[in-house]
C-alpha positions in Angstrom: -6.4 31.8 -2.7 -4.2 34.6 -2.7 -1.6 34.5 -5.4 2.1 33.9 -4.3 3.7 36.9 -2.2 7.8 37.3 -2.9 10.0 37.3 0.1 13.2 38.7 0.7 15.9 37.6 -1.9 17.9 36.0 1.1 14.7 34.1 2.5 12.2 33.3 -0.4 9.0 32.2 0.1 8.4 28.3 0.0 7.0 26.8 -2.4 6.8 23.6 -4.6 10.1 22.6 -6.3 10.3 22.7 -9.6 10.9 20.4 -12.7 14.5 21.3 -12.7 14.8 20.5 -8.7 13.6 17.2 -8.6 15.5 14.4 -7.9 14.7 11.8 -10.9 15.5 8.5 -9.3 12.9 9.2 -6.4 10.3 9.8 -9.1 11.4 6.7 -11.3 11.0 4.7 -7.8 7.8 6.3 -6.9 6.4 5.3 -10.3 7.4 1.5 -10.1 5.4 1.8 -6.9 2.1 3.5 -7.9 2.1 1.0 -11.1 3.3 -2.0 -9.0 0.4 -1.4 -6.3 -2.7 -1.9 -8.7 -1.2 -5.6 -9.6 -2.5 -6.7 -5.9 -5.4 -3.8 -5.5 -7.3 -5.1 -8.6 -8.0 -8.4 -6.6 -10.0 -6.3 -4.3 -11.1 -3.6 -6.9 -12.8 -6.9 -8.8 -13.7 -9.5 -5.9 -14.7 -9.4 -2.2 -12.2 -8.5 0.0 -11.2 -12.4 0.9 -10.3 -13.0 -2.3 -6.9 -10.5 -2.0 -5.1 -12.7 0.4 -7.1 -16.3 -0.2 -7.2 -17.4 -3.8 -9.3 -20.6 -2.6 -11.8 -17.9 -1.3 -12.6 -16.5 -5.2 -11.0 -15.3 -8.2 -9.4 -18.6 -8.9 -7.0 -20.8 -7.4 -5.6 -23.4 -10.2 -3.7 -23.3 -13.2 -3.1 -19.8 -14.5 -5.0 -18.3 -11.8 -2.8 -20.2 -9.2 0.8 -19.0 -11.0 -0.6 -15.4 -10.9 -1.4 -15.5 -7.4 2.2 -17.1 -6.8 3.8 -14.1 -8.4 1.5 -11.5 -6.7 2.4 -12.8 -3.3 6.2 -13.2 -3.8 6.7 -9.8 -5.8 4.2 -7.7 -5.1 1.9 -8.6 -2.1 2.3 -5.4 0.3 5.9 -5.2 -1.1 4.8 -1.6 -3.7 2.6 -0.3 -0.6 5.8 -0.8 1.6 7.9 1.3 -0.9 5.2 3.8 -1.4 5.4 4.2 2.3 9.1 4.8 2.6 8.9 7.4 -0.3 6.4 9.2 1.7 8.6 9.2 4.9 11.7 10.3 2.4 9.4 12.9 1.1 9.0 14.7 4.5 12.9 14.6 5.1 13.6 16.0 1.3 11.0 18.8 2.1 12.2 19.6 5.6 16.2 19.5 4.2 15.2 21.9 1.4 12.8 24.1 3.6 16.0 24.6 5.9 18.6 25.2 3.1 16.1 28.1 2.1 16.1 29.3 5.8 12.8 28.6 6.3 13.5 26.3 9.6 11.0 27.5 11.3 8.4 26.9 8.7 9.0 23.7 7.5 7.4 21.7 10.5 4.2 24.1 9.7 4.2 23.4 6.1 4.7 19.7 6.7 1.6 19.7 8.5 -0.4 21.2 6.6 0.5 19.0 3.8 -0.7 15.9 6.0 -3.6 17.6 7.1 -4.7 18.5 3.6 -3.9 14.5 2.8 -6.5 13.1 5.5 -9.1 15.0 3.6 -8.2 13.8 0.2 -8.4 10.1 1.9 -11.5 10.6 3.3 -13.1 12.0 0.1 -11.0 9.2 -1.9 -12.3 6.0 0.4 -16.2 7.5 0.9 -16.5 9.3 -2.5 -15.0 7.4 -5.1 -15.7 3.7 -2.9 -11.9 2.7 -2.7 -11.6 0.3 0.5 -8.1 0.2 -0.2 -7.2 3.9 0.3 -4.0 4.8 1.8 -3.7 8.2 1.4 -5.7 8.8 5.1 -3.2 6.6 6.9 -0.5 8.6 5.5 -1.9 12.0 6.1 -3.0 11.2 9.8 0.6 9.2 10.5 2.5 11.3 8.9 1.6 13.9 11.5 3.2 11.7 13.8 6.2 11.3 11.7 7.5 14.7 11.1 8.7 14.8 14.9 11.2 12.6 14.0 12.3 14.2 10.8 15.6 15.6 12.6 16.9 12.4 14.2 19.9 10.8 12.7 19.4 8.3 9.5 20.8 5.4 12.0 18.5 6.2 14.5 15.5 6.5 12.1 16.5 3.3 10.6 17.0 1.5 14.1 13.1 3.1 15.0 11.8 1.9 11.8 13.0 -1.7 11.9 11.5 -2.0 16.2 8.2 -0.3 14.9 7.7 -3.2 12.6 8.7 -5.7 15.2 5.5 -5.1 16.8 3.9 -7.4 14.4 5.8 -10.3 16.4 4.0 -10.0 19.5 0.9 -9.5 17.6 1.3 -12.3 15.5 2.0 -14.7 18.7 -0.8 -13.2 20.4 -3.2 -14.1 17.8 -1.7 -17.6 17.0 -1.9 -18.3 20.9 -6.1 -17.3 20.7 -6.2 -19.1 17.5 -4.6 -22.4 19.1 -6.7 -22.4 21.8 -10.0 -22.0 20.0 -8.8 -25.2 17.9 -7.7 -27.3 21.2 -11.2 -26.2 22.6 -12.9 -27.6 19.6 -11.0 -30.7 19.4 -12.0 -31.3 23.1 -15.9 -30.9 22.3 -15.3 -33.4 19.5 -13.5 -35.8 22.1 -16.1 -35.4 24.5 -19.3 -35.7 22.2 -17.5 -39.0 21.1 -17.2 -40.3 24.5 -20.7 -39.6 25.4 -19.7 -37.1 27.8 -21.4 -33.6 28.5 -19.9 -30.8 26.1 -19.9 -27.5 28.3 -21.3 -24.1 26.7 -17.9 -22.6 26.6 -16.3 -25.9 24.6 -19.4 -25.9 22.4 -19.4 -22.4 21.6 -15.6 -22.5 20.3 -16.1 -25.5 18.4 -18.5 -23.6 16.5 -16.4 -20.7 16.3 -13.7 -22.9 14.7 -15.9 -24.8 12.6 -17.2 -21.8 11.2 -13.4 -20.4 10.0 -12.7 -23.6 8.5 -15.9 -23.6 6.5 -15.6 -20.0 5.4 -13.3 -21.2 2.3 -14.3 -21.6 0.0 -17.6 -19.3 1.1 -21.1 -20.7 0.8 -22.7 -19.7 -2.6 -25.1 -17.6 -1.0 -22.5 -15.8 1.0 -20.4 -14.7 -2.1 -23.9 -13.8 -4.3 -24.5 -11.4 -1.6 -21.2 -9.2 -1.7 -21.4 -9.6 -5.7 -25.0 -8.4 -6.0 -24.4 -5.5 -3.6 -21.1 -4.6 -5.5 -23.2 -4.7 -9.1 -25.7 -2.4 -7.5 -26.1 1.5 -8.2 -23.6 3.9 -6.2 -26.0 4.3 -3.3 -26.2 0.7 -2.9 -22.5 0.3 -2.8 -22.2 3.5 -0.5 -24.6 1.9 1.9 -23.1 -1.7 1.5 -19.4 -0.4 2.5 -20.4 2.1 5.3 -19.5 -0.1 7.9 -16.2 -1.5 6.3 -14.8 1.9 5.8 -15.2 2.6 9.0 -13.7 0.3 10.6 -10.8 -0.2 8.4 -10.4 4.3 8.8 -10.2 3.4 12.7 -9.7 0.0 14.4 -7.6 -1.3 11.8 -5.4 1.9 11.5 -5.1 1.6 15.3 -4.0 -2.1 15.8 -2.3 -2.4 12.1 -1.4 0.4 10.0 0.0 2.7 13.0 3.0 0.0 13.3 2.8 -0.9 9.6 2.9 3.0 7.8 5.1 4.5 10.6 7.6 2.0 10.4 8.1 2.1 7.1 8.2 5.8 6.8 11.1 5.6 9.4 12.6 3.5 7.3 12.2 5.8 4.3 13.2 8.9 6.2 16.4 7.0 7.3 17.4 6.1 4.0 16.7 9.4 2.2 19.3 10.8 4.9 21.9 8.2 3.5 21.0 9.1 0.2 19.6 6.1 -0.8 16.1 6.9 -2.8 18.6 9.3 -4.4 20.8 6.8 -6.0 23.7 8.2 -4.1 24.5 5.2 -1.9 27.5 2.7 -2.9 26.5 -0.1 -5.4 27.5 -2.5 -3.1 24.2 -1.5 -1.2 22.0 -1.9 -4.0 23.1 -5.1 -5.2 23.0 -6.6 -1.3 19.4 -5.5 -1.7 18.8 -7.3 -4.6 20.2 -10.5 -3.5 18.5 -10.2 0.0 15.2 -9.5 -2.2 15.4 -12.1 -4.3 15.9 -14.7 -1.2 12.8 -13.0 0.4 10.9 -13.4 -2.4 12.2 -17.3 -2.8 11.1 -17.8 1.0 7.6 -16.2 0.4 7.1 -18.4 -2.6 8.0 -21.3 -0.6 5.4 -20.4 2.2 2.9 -20.0 -0.5 3.6 -23.5 -1.7 3.1 -25.0 1.4 -0.2 -23.0 2.2 -1.5 -24.2 -1.3 -0.7 -28.0 0.0 -3.4 -27.2 3.2 -5.9 -26.0 0.1 -5.5 -22.7 1.6 -7.0 -23.7 5.1 -7.7 -21.2 7.6 -6.9 -23.9 10.1 -3.1 -23.9 9.1 -2.1 -21.9 12.2 1.7 -22.6 12.0 1.8 -21.0 8.5 -0.1 -18.0 9.2 2.0 -17.4 12.3 4.8 -17.3 9.9 3.4 -15.1 7.4 2.6 -12.6 10.3 5.8 -12.6 11.9 7.8 -11.9 9.0 5.5 -10.3 6.7 6.4 -6.7 7.2 10.3 -7.6 6.9 10.0 -9.4 4.0 7.8 -6.8 2.2 10.7 -4.0 3.1 13.0 -6.2 1.8 11.7 -7.3 -1.5 10.3 -3.7 -2.0 14.1 -2.4 -1.5 15.3 -4.9 -4.2 12.9 -3.4 -6.5 14.1 0.3 -5.9 17.5 -0.9 -6.2 17.5 -2.5 -9.5 16.0 0.8 -11.0 18.1 3.3 -9.0 21.3 0.8 -10.5 19.3 1.4 -13.9 19.4 5.2 -13.5 22.6 5.3 -12.3 24.3 3.8 -15.4 21.6 5.4 -17.9 20.2 2.1 -19.0 16.8 1.5 -20.0 16.2 5.1 -20.8 12.6 4.6 -22.2 11.5 2.7 -19.2 13.0 4.8 -16.4 11.5 8.0 -18.5 8.0 6.2 -18.4 8.3 5.4 -14.7 9.5 8.9 -13.8 6.6 10.6 -15.6 4.0 8.2 -13.3 6.0 9.0 -10.4 6.1 12.9 -10.8 1.9 12.8 -10.9 1.8 9.5 -8.4 -1.1 11.2 -6.4 -3.2 11.7 -9.8 -2.1 8.5 -11.0 -3.3 6.5 -7.7 -6.8 7.9 -7.8 -6.9 7.4 -11.5 -6.7 3.9 -10.8 -9.3 3.5 -8.6 -11.7 5.9 -11.3 -11.0 3.5 -13.6 -11.3 0.1 -11.8 -14.3 1.1 -9.7 -16.1 2.2 -13.2 -15.1 -0.9 -14.6 -16.1 -3.3 -12.1 -18.7 -2.0 -9.8 -22.6 -1.6 -10.6 -22.4 2.1 -11.1 -20.0 1.3 -14.3 -19.9 -1.8 -16.2 -20.4 -4.2 -13.3 -17.6 -7.1 -14.0 -17.5 -7.3 -10.4 -17.0 -11.0 -9.5 -16.7 -11.9 -13.3 -12.9 -11.9 -14.0 -10.4 -14.5 -13.2 -7.2 -13.4 -10.9 -4.9 -14.0 -14.1 -7.5 -12.4 -17.0 -7.2 -9.4 -13.8 -3.7 -8.8 -15.0 -4.8 -7.5 -18.8 -6.6 -5.0 -16.7 -3.5 -4.1 -15.1 -1.8 -3.7 -18.4 -4.3 -1.5 -19.9 -4.3 1.0 -16.8 -0.8 0.9 -16.5 -0.5 2.0 -20.2 -3.1 4.3 -19.8 -1.5 6.2 -16.7 2.1 6.1 -18.8 0.2 7.9 -21.7 -1.4 10.0 -19.8 1.1 11.4 -17.8 3.7 11.7 -20.5 1.2 13.7 -22.5 -0.1 15.7 -19.4 3.9 16.7 -18.4 4.6 18.2 -22.1 1.8 21.0 -21.1 1.8 21.0 -17.3 4.1 21.3 -14.2 2.1 19.1 -12.1 -0.2 16.3 -12.0 -4.0 17.6 -11.5 -4.3 16.8 -7.7 -0.6 17.4 -7.3 -1.1 20.9 -8.4 -4.1 21.2 -5.8 -2.4 19.6 -3.1 0.4 22.1 -3.5 -2.0 25.1 -3.8 -3.6 23.9 -0.7 -0.8 23.5 1.2 0.8 26.7 0.2 -2.5 28.3 0.4 -1.3 30.0 -2.9 -2.9 29.2 -6.4 0.6 27.5 -7.9 1.3 28.0 -11.5 0.2 24.9 -13.4 1.2 25.6 -17.1 4.8 24.8 -18.1 4.8 28.0 -20.1 4.3 29.9 -16.7 
């Protein structure tokens, strides 16, 4: 890469913001998002993916494990990812506005496109190289390419667009519920015909088998769980081969029928909220208080849902409860995520809890590096080419791992930023985006 070339004084060459130009409030909220996202991700690092959503599948569903799941599902499940997605959208707007302010309006789209395209590559390496099945960088990079085209819309338009995009999960949920209800009905018909001594058609017999297989999937058969655990405790090549098909599906089919609505919807919301000054802490205090109240109500509603599902034994056949979650999940995530952000933004505005906000701000300035650091720590701890604790640590005890990794990230971020302007991956990303090697040392 070439060194930076200075442009005319009235039209300076584009470059990343300095520490003094950063909006502290955004860094603080981003720090919370990247730390909070591990509270749920830790389950996927340590257990088969099904345990992420269903505590009866693995990792424990009683006692302290049950209460841990209650806290996860009410306050963290998808909420931090929603916040992270909104902040990514906010970042697109912020970079674009700063480029325009510097007289680089025509260059803003090019810069943002390169920024997202490099993130796609980082996401591929993160998923396939570091074996993190929950990578979100690829989705952000790819769908960010679409979001860029909407960056100049008015704030209200972007917020409405985000809400409408997330509404896609209502018909998707209804369609899935209709299919599952039909399957259950056919299975019941097969049972009734068999009891009456009548012939059961091949179609009804197949439906009954599929329905019974679904009901029997939780808890899983010992041999099925053992197969997954054994593979993940193997060497790197064994883990790579075991997860190859899953990785490809997640970055293709799952992207098109889920993340395209989820991530884009949250990005649009973040872009609109950024334009009204929400993430910079410039919105009226009444707005932040409103989100705090709405977030508490939404979290309480999710908790009621969780307890109702627990009463069914976490049954995959509880179709009405599944429908309720699928049709409200995106909105409850967004509202609770914004409540978390509102609480922090009020603290920053009031100058309260400065040790906390300072620590979160340091983590937020290095969110990319810290996100990948979580992967490095957790894969080495749980996978077979590391310490091999996969399938051994219960849900509640995993929170101690979260606490340990969180402490490490705060210490690492604070120490690193005393010497350097950017986190290591932030530096690489910026250098590639601007195609100029950026100054890393604070002394430079």
